[in-house]
N, C-alpha and C positions, 0 to 999 in steps of 0.2 A: 908104376905109370901113373901120369899126371894129368891133371883136368885134360888137358888139350891133346891126351892121347886116346882118352875116351870119348871126344866129342863129333868124331866122325863115327865110331862105334853106335853112338845113341840118335845121331842124326840119321843111320842108315835104318838102326830098329825102327824110329818114329815113321818114318816114309813105308819099312815095310807094313806095319800095321795100318796104316791108313789107306796102303793098298789094296790089303785083304779084307778090312773093312768096308771099303767102297763097293767091291765084290761080292760081299755078301748083303749089303744093303742093297744095291743092283738086282740080284738074283729074286729078293724079297718083294723090288717095286715090279717085277717082270712076273713075277707070281700073282701079281694085287691086279696088274692091270690085265693079265688073261683071265682071271678068274671073273673079273668086272664084265667084260668083253661077252667072255659063254654062258653068265646069267643071265644077259639082256640079248643073246644068240645074236653079237655083233660078230667080226672080223676082226682081229688083230693084224692089222699090216706091221709087216715086212720083220714081228716076232722078237723085236726090240722096243727098249727103251733107252733113252739119251738124257744124261745129266745138264739139267739148265740150270742150276742154281746148286751152290753150298754154302753153308752158313751154321754158324753157334747160334744154338738157341736152349732155353733149358725146359728139360721136362717136368709134367704132373710132382717130383719130387723134388725138383730145384737145381737138378742134376745138368752141369752143361756137357749139349751134345750137338750131332752134328745135325743138322736140318737140311735133307737135301731132296730135292724137287726133279722128278727126273718126267720128259713128255715122251710121248706115243703116238701115236694115230691106229685110228679104226675106221669102219667101214658099216655104218647100218644098212644100208642098200646094195652093198656088194660094185657101186659105181661111184661112189666118191671116197674122199677122204676128211675126217673129220679130227678137230685137235684131242687129246685127253691128257692128264697128267697124274702122277703120284706123288706125294707127300709123305717123305720119312724121316720120322724123330727120334733118331738114334737109329737103329733097327726094327721099329715097330712103324706101321703105317698109321698115319696119322689123316691122310683121304686120298681118294681116288676119285678124280672127276671126268665125267666125260661130256665134251660139249653137246650142246641141245635136249641131254637126259636133265630131268627137274633135279632127282634126289640125287644125294650124294653118297658114295657108296663106303662104307669104313668097315 
């Protein structure tokens, strides 16, 4: 086998890894959003998060990982929609923000 024969297999493997890693990060972001809303007795609307941005960043150990920002909406009164976000650094939650809430949840 030549390098050209292995290249498509390597690309497919990288794509599969990215897809699986994204699913796991999204699940962690959804759990964090759900927990932050439940902690304050807010309602997580649509029970989902959506990817806003994905970039490369360095973690505390200096390793290059993906920083993903997820957006969601919540309601604090039951009749409004407010924005929130979850920032993931690799598979770790870096920050949870709820618009209108003064403290950040980590």
